[in-house]
N, C-alpha and C positions, 0 to 999 in steps of 0.2 A: 389332369388339371387342364382347364381350358387356357390356350395360349394368351388370349386377350386378357383374361383375369389375371394370369400370372405376371404380364407386362404391367397391368394396372396397379397390382400390387408393389412390384418393384418401383415404379415411378412414384407411388405414394410414400414408400419408405424414403426414397431419395429426396423427396420434398420436405418430408418430416425432419430428416437428419439435417438438411440444409438449413432450414427454419431455426432448429435448435442451435446448430453452429453459429448462425448469424447473431442469434440473441445472446449466446454465450461470448461471442467476440465483442458485441457492443458494451458488455458490462466490464470488460478488462480495462484497467487503468483508470476507472472512473472514481472521481473524488466524492466522498461522502461527508458532509459536515457532520459533526458530533456535538450534540448539546448536552449540557450538565454532565460532563464526565469528571470523575475524581482525578486529583493530581496524582501522577506517578512519579516514583523515585527510581533510581537505577537498580535497587534491590528488587523492585516489583517486576522487572524484565530480566533479572539475573544477570545484570551488566556489571562490570568492574569499571566501565567508563563513565565518568561524570557527564551530567547532562550539560547542555548549552547554556550560556548565559542569556541568549535571545531565542534560541529554539533548538529542538532536537528532532532528527528524523530517526525513527526506530523502525528498522527493517526486520521482519521476521522471515527466515528462510529455512531451507532444509538441505541436507547434503546432496540429494538428488534433483534438485531444482534447476531446470536448465536456464530459466531466465534471471535467477538470482545473482549470478556473477556481474552480469550486464547492469542490473539495478544496483548492485553494489558499487560499481565503478561510478555510475552517474550520480548516485547520492553522496559518495565521498567527495566527488568533484565540486559538487554543490556546496557541501560543508566547508571545503577548503577555500571556495570563492566568497564565502560570506562570513565575516567576523561575527563570532558568538554562536555559530550554528555548529552542532555536533552530529555526526552520523553514527549510530549504534546498531550493530547487527546482532540479532539474536538467532541462534540456531535452535530450531524446534524439533531436530531429529529425535532427540531423547528427552524431550520436555513437553510431553502431552498435556501436562498440568498447565502450562503456559497457553498452549493452543486453545484448550478449552476456556481459561480464564479470559483470554482476548477474543475468542470466537473466530480464530484463524481457520478458515476453510480452504484457503489456497495460498500457495507461496509464489512470488513475494507478496506480502502484505505489509504496507508502510502506514505508520502512525505519524502525524505532524503534531509535536507537543509545542505549546507556547513556553514562554520564560519561566512560568511557574509549574511546568510539567503537565498542564492539563491538555488532553487530547483535543485539538482543534479540527482535524481532518483525518480520514482514513481512506487508503487506496488499495483496492484488491486488484492484484495482477501487477504487471509492470507499469509503474507511473511514467508520465510524460514530464520532461524536464521543465518545460513551460508552465505546466500546472503546478509543479512543485514551488518554482520561483514565484509564481503569482500568489500562492498561498502563504509562503514566507513573508512577501510584501504586504499581505493584509492581515497578518497576525496583530493582535492588540499590542501596542507598544512598540511596533516595529518602526525603524527609522523611515521607511517608505509611507507607512500610514501616518505617521507624525508630520512629515513634509507635505502630505497631501490635503491636510487641514487648512 
């Protein structure tokens, strides 16, 4: 094989891998607004924990997820700091049915539910604390949204 052609092929492969990696990284932690979602109950996500009176942070994890423990600590801390907000972690390791139902393609995946249990936002990958707090403040009926009027 011609050395110039081989070098060109290697450089093209590196460029393609870099582009795909940057695109994947840009999508991590991005919030997606959810429109017209049905209300969920704790039974829908196989949880024994009741949902919050103001909001619920549902985290989908697996046993081998390296970013899930950090996400768990952050979401649990947010829930402790906000009255009426509950953090629920759902382990999908042996629950492929829930992964299919909620279309979870990566862990962690976080759903932000309002006081009625409706999904208001979805985050694929590790969420940012500032984004979680902003979404909680913007939920319909939240104290922050009420004071802003």
